[in-house]
C-alpha positions in Angstrom: 0.0 0.0 0.0 1.0 3.6 -0.5 0.4 6.8 1.4 -1.0 9.5 -0.9 0.4 13.0 -0.5 -1.5 15.8 -2.3 0.8 18.1 -4.3 0.2 21.1 -6.7 1.5 20.5 -10.1 1.7 23.4 -12.7 -1.0 22.9 -15.3 -2.9 20.7 -13.0 -5.4 21.4 -10.1 -4.3 18.6 -7.8 -2.0 15.6 -8.1 -1.1 12.8 -5.6 2.4 11.6 -5.0 2.4 8.0 -4.0 4.8 7.2 -1.1 5.6 3.8 0.3 4.0 3.1 3.6 6.1 3.9 6.6 6.5 1.2 9.3 6.5 2.1 13.0 8.9 0.3 15.2 8.1 -1.6 18.3 11.2 -1.0 20.6 14.1 1.5 20.0 17.3 1.3 22.0 20.6 3.3 21.7 24.2 3.4 22.9 23.7 6.7 24.8 21.4 9.6 24.8 21.4 13.3 25.7 18.9 15.2 27.6 18.5 17.2 24.4 16.8 14.3 22.8 13.1 14.7 22.2 11.3 11.3 22.4 14.3 9.2 21.2 12.2 6.1 21.2 10.1 7.8 18.4 13.2 8.5 16.1 12.1 5.6 13.9 8.6 6.9 13.5 9.2 10.6 12.7 7.8 11.8 16.0 11.1 12.6 17.8 14.8 12.8 17.4 17.8 11.1 19.0 21.0 12.8 20.1 23.7 10.5 21.5 25.2 13.3 23.6 28.7 12.8 22.3 30.9 12.0 19.4 31.2 8.7 17.5 31.1 5.8 17.9 27.4 5.7 18.7 24.3 3.7 17.5 20.6 3.6 17.6 18.5 0.5 16.7 14.8 -0.6 16.3 13.4 -4.1 17.1 10.2 -4.6 15.2 9.2 -7.7 17.2 9.1 -10.0 14.0 10.6 -9.9 10.7 9.3 -7.3 8.2 9.9 -6.8 4.6 11.5 -3.4 3.7 12.9 -1.6 0.8 14.2 1.7 1.9 15.6 3.5 4.9 15.9 7.3 4.9 17.9 9.0 7.6 17.7 12.7 8.3 20.9 13.9 9.7 21.0 16.3 12.8 24.6 17.5 12.6 26.2 20.8 13.5 28.8 21.5 12.3 28.3 19.9 8.8 31.2 17.7 7.6 32.6 14.3 7.2 30.9 11.2 8.8 30.6 7.5 8.3 27.4 5.6 9.0 26.7 1.9 8.7 23.1 0.5 8.4 22.8 -3.1 9.6 19.9 -5.5 9.9 19.2 -9.0 11.2 16.8 -11.4 12.5 18.5 -12.9 15.5 20.5 -9.7 16.2 20.9 -6.2 14.9 24.3 -6.5 13.3 24.0 -9.7 11.1 24.0 -8.1 7.8 25.6 -4.8 6.5 23.0 -3.2 4.3 24.9 -0.1 3.3 27.7 2.3 4.2 27.1 6.1 4.0 30.3 7.9 4.0 31.1 11.4 2.9 30.5 15.1 3.8 27.0 15.6 5.1 24.9 18.6 6.2 22.3 19.3 8.9 18.8 18.0 7.8 20.3 16.2 4.8 18.3 13.0 4.0 20.5 10.0 3.4 19.0 6.9 1.7 19.7 3.3 1.8 17.8 0.7 -0.4 17.4 -2.7 1.2 17.9 -6.0 -0.5 14.7 -8.0 -1.0 14.7 -9.8 2.3 12.9 -9.4 5.6 14.5 -8.2 8.9 13.5 -7.8 12.5 16.2 -5.5 13.7 17.8 -2.4 12.2 20.8 -0.5 13.6 22.4 2.7 12.4 25.9 2.8 13.7 28.1 5.9 13.3 31.8 5.2 13.4 33.1 8.7 12.8 31.6 12.2 12.6 32.8 15.8 13.1 29.6 16.5 15.2 27.8 14.7 17.8 25.9 11.7 16.6 22.2 12.6 16.2 19.3 11.9 13.8 16.1 14.0 13.3 14.4 10.8 12.2 14.9 7.5 10.6 12.1 6.3 8.3 11.9 2.6 7.2 9.5 1.8 4.4 7.9 -1.5 3.4 8.4 -2.8 -0.2 5.7 -1.8 -2.7 5.2 -5.5 -3.6 3.9 -6.5 -0.2 0.6 -6.0 1.5 0.9 -3.5 4.3 -1.8 -3.0 6.9 -1.3 -0.5 9.7 2.2 -1.1 11.1 2.4 -4.7 9.8 4.4 -5.3 6.7 5.9 -8.4 5.1 
């Protein structure tokens, strides 16, 4: 299923952009957290952000309770100052670091959205591990989307 977002397109009255359904996590844990974090347990559902309270290394992970089928992870960086960082996105079914899904390394800026497309498998756990960064490790949100070829109902996917 998709989420329909209305948009205005020149020459049209109204159009809809179809977005893949976002999946809300069950349990979120982290390596450390700062008092500046706003609902860090909601970082995977867009309702809060997570700030590690320090420099790398640091990680945040979600446990969905059972395996889900995913196709994309989008991470919105919360970094000041802007600069070099390396992030690893892991997944697994018996633990959060079984499979390295992607490495995001380069120069990043605050509020930049980083994307990781996921192989066609299902996973229970997702972890974002930052090994180096010029700023404290923090994320505005981490959105995980289900594949468009599956049936998604509410937060269930896969």
